PAZAPA-4460 file (N, C-alpha, C; in steps of 0.05 Angstrom, whole numbers, plus 32768, in hexadecimal, padded with zeros to 4 digits):
% residues 153
    n_x    n_y    n_z   ca_x   ca_y   ca_z    c_x    c_y    c_z   seq   type   mol
   8235   8030   80FA   824B   8040   80E9   8260   8029   80EA     1      M     A
   8261   801E   8100   827A   800B   8101   8273   7FF3   80ED     2      R     A
   825B   7FEA   80F1   824C   7FCD   80DA   8257   7FD3   80C4     3      F     A
   824C   7FF8   80BA   8253   7FFF   80A4   826B   7FFE   8092     4      L     A
   8280   8003   80AA   829E   8007   80A5   82A3   7FEA   80A6     5      K     A
   829D   7FD6   80AE   82AA   7FC1   80B0   82A5   7FAE   8094     6      K     A
   8289   7FBF   8089   8283   7FB3   806D   8290   7FB8   8058     7      D     A
   82A3   7FCD   805C   82B1   7FE3   804D   829A   7FF7   803A     8      H     A
   8282   7FFF   8049   826C   8011   8038   8279   802F   803C     9      Q     A
   8270   803C   8026   8277   8059   802B   8260   806E   8038    10      N     A
   826A   806F   804F   824B   807A   805E   8257   808C   8070    11      A     A
   8253   80A9   8070   8254   80B3   808D   823A   80C8   809A    12      H     A
   8238   80CE   80AC   8221   80D1   80C3   8229   80E6   80CE    13      L     A
   821D   80F2   80CD   8213   8110   80D8   8206   811A   80EA    14      A     A
   8201   8118   8104   81F0   811F   811C   81ED   8138   8122    15      I     A
   81D1   8138   8121   81CB   8154   8123   81B9   8154   8141    16      V     A
   81C0   816A   814B   81AE   8167   8167   81B9   8174   817E    17      G     A
   81AC   8186   818A   81BC   8191   81A1   81C5   817D   81B6    18      G     A
   81CE   8189   81CC   81D8   817C   81E0   81FA   8171   81E4    19      G     A
   8206   8166   81FA   8223   815C   81FA   822A   8148   81EB    20      P     A
   823A   8156   81D8   8245   814A   81B8   8268   813D   81CC    21      I     A
   826E   8140   81DB   828F   8134   81E0   8287   8116   81E5    22      E     A
   8273   8108   81F1   8273   80F4   8201   826B   80E3   81E6    23      S     A
   8252   80F0   81D0   8251   80DC   81B7   8272   80DE   81A9    24      Y     A
   8283   80EF   81A9   8295   80EF   8197   82A0   80DD   81A7    25      R     A
   82AB   80D8   81BE   82BF   80C3   81C8   82B1   80A9   81BE    26      K     A
   8299   80A3   81C1   828E   8087   81B9   8298   8082   8198    27      I     A
   8296   8093   818A   829C   8091   816F   82B3   808D   816E    28      A     A
   82C3   8094   8179   82EA   8094   8176   82EB   8080   8182    29      K     A
   82E2   806F   819E   82DE   805D   81AB   82DD   8043   8192    30      R     A
   82C8   803D   8181   82BD   802A   8170   82D1   803A   8159    31      L     A
   82DA   8046   8151   82F0   8049   813C   82E1   8053   812E    32      R     A
   82C7   8066   812B   82B9   806B   8118   82C2   808A   8119    33      V     A
   82CA   8097   8125   82C6   80B4   8132   82CE   80C3   8108    34      G     A
   82E3   80B9   80FA   82E0   80C1   80E0   82C9   80C5   80CC    35      E     A
   82B5   80AF   80D2   82A3   80B2   80C6   827F   80C1   80D6    36      L     A
   8289   80CC   80E1   8273   80DD   80F8   827F   80FD   80FB    37      V     A
   826C   8101   80F6   8267   8126   80FC   8256   812F   810E    38      T     A
   825C   8138   811D   8245   8144   8138   8241   8161   812F    39      F     A
   8229   816C   812D   822C   8182   811D   821C   818E   8135    40      C     A
   8218   818B   8147   8206   819C   815D   81E7   81A1   8154    41      G     A
   81E5   81B5   8166   81CA   81C0   8157   81C8   81D1   8148    42      F     A
   81B0   81C9   8139   81B0   81DB   8117   8193   81EB   8118    43      I     A
   8198   8201   8112   8185   8215   8113   816B   820D   80FE    44      E     A
   8180   820D   80E2   8170   8200   80CE   8179   81EC   80BF    45      N     A
   8164   81D4   80C6   8176   81B9   80BD   816F   81B6   80A0    46      P     A
   816B   81C3   8090   815A   81C3   8074   8174   81BC   805F    47      T     A
   8186   81C8   8065   81A8   81C0   8054   81AC   8199   805E    48      P     A
   81A8   819C   8073   81B1   817F   807D   8196   816B   8078    49      Y     A
   8184   8170   806D   816E   815D   8062   8176   8157   8042    50      Y     A
   8182   816C   802F   8185   8170   8017   819B   815E   800F    51      M     A
   81B0   815D   8027   81CB   8153   8027   81CD   8132   802C    52      A     A
   81B8   812C   8038   81B2   8112   8043   81A5   80F9   8032    53      R     A
   81AE   80E3   8035   81A4   80C9   802F   818D   80C5   8039    54      R     A
   8190   80B9   8053   817B   80B9   806A   817B   80C2   807E    55      C     A
   8168   80CB   808D   8167   80D5   80B1   815F   80BF   80B9    56      P     A
   8170   80BB   80CB   8170   80A8   80DF   8162   80B5   80FE    57      I     A
   8154   80A5   8106   814C   80B3   811C   813E   809B   8136    58      H     A
   8151   808B   8142   814F   8071   8151   8148   807A   816F    59      P     A
   812A   8084   8171   8129   808E   8188   811D   8078   819F    60      T     A
   8121   807F   81B6   8111   806C   81C5   80F6   807A   81CA    61      F     A
   80EF   8092   81CA   80D2   809D   81D0   80D5   80AE   81C0    62      Y     A
   80BA   80BE   81AA   80B2   80D2   819D   809A   80CB   8196    63      D     A
   8083   80DD   81A4   8070   80E2   819B   8069   80DA   8175    64      T     A
   806C   80F0   8170   8077   80FA   814D   8089   8109   814B    65      C     A
   809F   8103   813D   80B8   810C   8138   80AF   811E   8126    66      S     A
   80B8   8136   8129   80B7   814D   8116   80D6   8147   80FB    67      L     A
   80E1   8140   8107   80F6   813E   80F9   80EC   8125   80E7    68      V     A
   80DE   8110   80EE   80D2   80FC   80D6   80C7   810E   80C0    69      V     A
   80B8   811A   80CA   80A5   8121   80B7   80B4   8137   80A7    70      L     A
   80C6   814B   80A9   80D5   815C   809E   80E2   8150   8084    71      E     A
   80F2   8134   8094   80FD   8123   8081   80E5   8117   8069    72      A     A
   80D9   8113   8071   80C4   8102   805A   80BE   8121   8045    73      W     A
   80B9   812E   8056   80AE   814C   803F   80C8   8155   8030    74      A     A
   80DB   8147   8042   80F9   8153   802B   8100   813B   801A    75      S     A
   80E9   812F   8015   80EF   8108   7FFE   8107   80FF   800D    76      G     A
   8101   80F4   802C   8119   80EB   802D   8110   80CF   803A    77      L     A
   8116   80B4   803B   8113   8096   8047   811C   80A9   8064    78      P     A
   810B   8095   807E   8114   8098   8091   8118   807A   80A4    79      V     A
   812F   8077   80B4   8132   8062   80C7   8129   806D   80E1    80      I     A
   8114   8062   80F1   8115   8066   8109   8107   8055   8113    81      T     A
   80F5   8055   8132   80F8   803D   8141   80D0   803B   8141    82      T     A
   80CC   801E   814B   80AF   8026   814A   80A7   8036   816D    83      R     A
   80BD   804C   8174   80B8   804F   818A   80AF   806E   8186    84      F     A
   80B4   8077   8163   80A9   808B   8161   808F   808F   8156    85      N     A
   8079   80A4   8164   8062   809C   8150   805E   80A3   8134    86      G     A
   8075   80B3   812E   8071   80BD   810C   807C   80A1   80F9    87      A     A
   807E   8087   810D   8083   806B   80FC   806E   806A   80F7    88      G     A
   8050   8070   80FB   8035   8063   8101   8032   806F   80E3    89      E     A
   8038   8080   80D8   802E   8081   80BA   803F   807C   80A7    90      L     A
   8059   8071   80B0   805F   806B   8091   805D   8049   8091    91      M     A
   8063   8046   8077   8065   8026   806C   8081   8016   8072    92      T     A
   808B   800E   8086   80AC   8003   8085   80AE   7FF5   806D    93      P     A
   80C2   7FFB   805E   80CB   7FF7   8046   80C2   8008   8030    94      G     A
   80AD   801B   802D   80A7   8029   801E   80AF   8048   8024    95      I     A
   80AE   8053   803C   80B6   8072   804A   80CF   8070   8057    96      H     A
   80D7   8051   8053   80EF   8059   8062   80EF   8038   8079    97      G     A
   80FE   8038   808A   8100   8023   80A0   80F9   801D   80C3    98      F     A
   80E7   8010   80CC   80E2   800C   80EC   80F1   7FFC   80FA    99      L     A
   80FF   8002   810A   8110   7FEE   8118   8105   7FE9   8130   100      I     A
   8105   7FD3   8140   80FC   7FC8   8159   810C   7FCF   8170   101      E     A
   811A   7FD9   816E   812C   7FD6   8186   814A   7FED   8184   102      N     A
   8138   8007   8192   8159   8024   8188   8175   8013   8192   103      P     A
   8175   7FF9   81A5   818D   7FF9   81A8   8198   7FE0   8197   104      N     A
   8188   7FDC   8183   8196   7FCA   8175   81A5   7FD7   8157   105      D     A
   81C2   7FD9   815D   81C9   7FE7   814A   81D6   7FD8   812E   106      D     A
   81CD   7FBC   8134   81D7   7FA4   811E   81BA   7FAC   810D   107      E     A
   81A8   7FAF   8117   8187   7FB5   8108   8190   7FCB   80F8   108      A     A
   8197   7FE1   8109   8195   7FF9   80FB   81B0   8000   80E5   109      L     A
   81C5   7FEE   80EA   81D6   7FF4   80D2   81CC   7FE5   80C2   110      A     A
   81C3   7FCD   80B6   81B2   7FC3   80A7   81A0   7FD0   8091   111      M     A
   818E   7FE3   80A6   8178   7FEE   8096   818A   800A   808A   112      K     A
   81A3   8011   8094   81B8   8026   808A   81C2   8021   806A   113      M     A
   81C8   8004   8068   81DC   7FFD   805C   81BE   7FF4   8046   114      R     A
   81AD   7FE8   8053   8195   7FEF   8038   8192   800C   8028   115      S     A
   8192   801F   803B   8192   8039   802D   81A2   8046   801E   116      L     A
   81BD   8036   8013   81D2   803E   800A   81CB   8035   7FF0   117      L     A
   81BA   8023   7FEA   81B1   8018   7FCE   81A3   8032   7FC5   118      D     A
   81AD   803D   7FAB   81A7   805C   7FA2   8185   8051   7F95   119      D     A
   8186   8040   7F8B   8166   803C   7F80   8156   8035   7F97   120      S     A
   8158   8022   7FA9   8141   8027   7FBC   8143   803B   7FCA   121      L     A
   8159   804B   7FCF   814F   806A   7FE3   8144   807D   7FCE   122      R     A
   8148   8074   7FAE   8134   8090   7FA0   8116   8083   7F9D   123      F     A
   8110   806C   7FA3   80FA   805C   7F9D   80E7   8069   7FB7   124      T     A
   80F9   806C   7FCE   80E9   806D   7FE7   80E9   8086   7FF3   125      M     A
   80FA   80A3   7FDE   80F7   80B8   7FE3   80D6   80BD   7FD1   126      A     A
   80D6   80B8   7FBB   80BF   80C0   7FAE   80AA   80B8   7FC3   127      K     A
   80A8   80A1   7FCD   808D   8096   7FE5   8096   80A9   7FF6   128      E     A
   80A4   80B7   7FFB   80AD   80C0   801B   80A5   80E1   801B   129      S     A
   80AB   80EB   8001   809C   80FC   7FFE   807F   8101   7FF8   130      Y     A
   8076   80F6   7FEC   805B   80F0   7FEA   804F   80F3   800B   131      A     A
   8055   80DE   8014   804B   80E3   8036   8056   80F8   804A   132      L     A
   806C   8104   803E   806E   8119   804D   805B   812F   8044   133      G     A
   8059   8138   802E   803C   8149   801D   8024   8146   8032   134      L     A
   8022   812B   8035   8000   811F   8041   8008   812F   805A   135      N     A
   8014   8128   806E   801B   8139   808B   8012   814B   8088   136      Q     A
   8008   815E   8087   7FF9   817A   808B   7FF5   8187   80A5   137      S     A
   7FF9   819A   80A8   7FE3   81A7   80CE   7FCB   81A9   80C8   138      I     A
   7FC7   81B1   80AD   7FA1   81AD   80A8   7FA0   8195   80A6   139      E     A
   7FA8   817B   80A3   7FA1   8166   80A3   7F9A   815A   80BA   140      K     A
   7FB1   815A   80C7   7FB4   815B   80E6   7F9A   815F   80F3   141      N     A
   7F95   8177   80F3   7F79   8188   8101   7F67   817E   80F9   142      F     A
   7F66   816E   80DE   7F50   8169   80DC   7F3B   8151   80E1   143      Q     A
   7F5B   813E   80E0   7F5C   8126   80F1   7F4D   812E   8106   144      G     A
   7F5D   813A   8119   7F54   813D   8133   7F3A   814A   813C   145      I     A
   7F30   8163   8127   7F0C   8167   8128   7F06   814A   8128   146      E     A
   7F06   8139   8114   7EF3   8126   8106   7EF1   810B   8124   147      K     A
   7F03   810E   812E   7F08   80FE   814A   7EED   810B   815B   148      V     A
   7EFC   8128   8164   7EE6   8132   816D   7EC7   812C   816E   149      Y     A
   7ECB   8132   8153   7EA6   812C   8147   7E9D   8112   8148   150      Q     A
   7EAD   80FC   814E   7EA6   80E7   8153   7EA0   80D9   816C   151      E     A
   7EAA   80E7   817B   7EA2   80E2   81A0   7E99   80F7   81A9   152      I     A
   7E87   810F   8196   7E78   8117   81AA   7E60   811B   81A2   153      S     A
***
């Protein structure tokens, strides 16, 4: 957010998830972006947050296959995540969102966030993301697992 603020970009970050918030709030204040960040805490039903966002960001250090990414695509949202997220293997970077190599690279993350402030690009990616999300059903997943079992037996 500090890079976007420096560039005078109109952006706001809503952070959804459980855990201790106060230490992160202090970091945002220290970086002088506290007014640009809302810490929502744990949310039982994230659907309204998907509908209100431009782009979910999940800069994880490890996630086997993030449900939040799959939900975002099914909601028609491009996603920014890292190569450490198994869901990233399902996406085509630049089509369904972006992958960043290093979760600590805040400048690379800001660059991708800045890209998705472009409504035209985001709307194009949203259509592709929605199609990808619909293609990730539990039935398809089970069929893929069954196919692997048949191949090895």
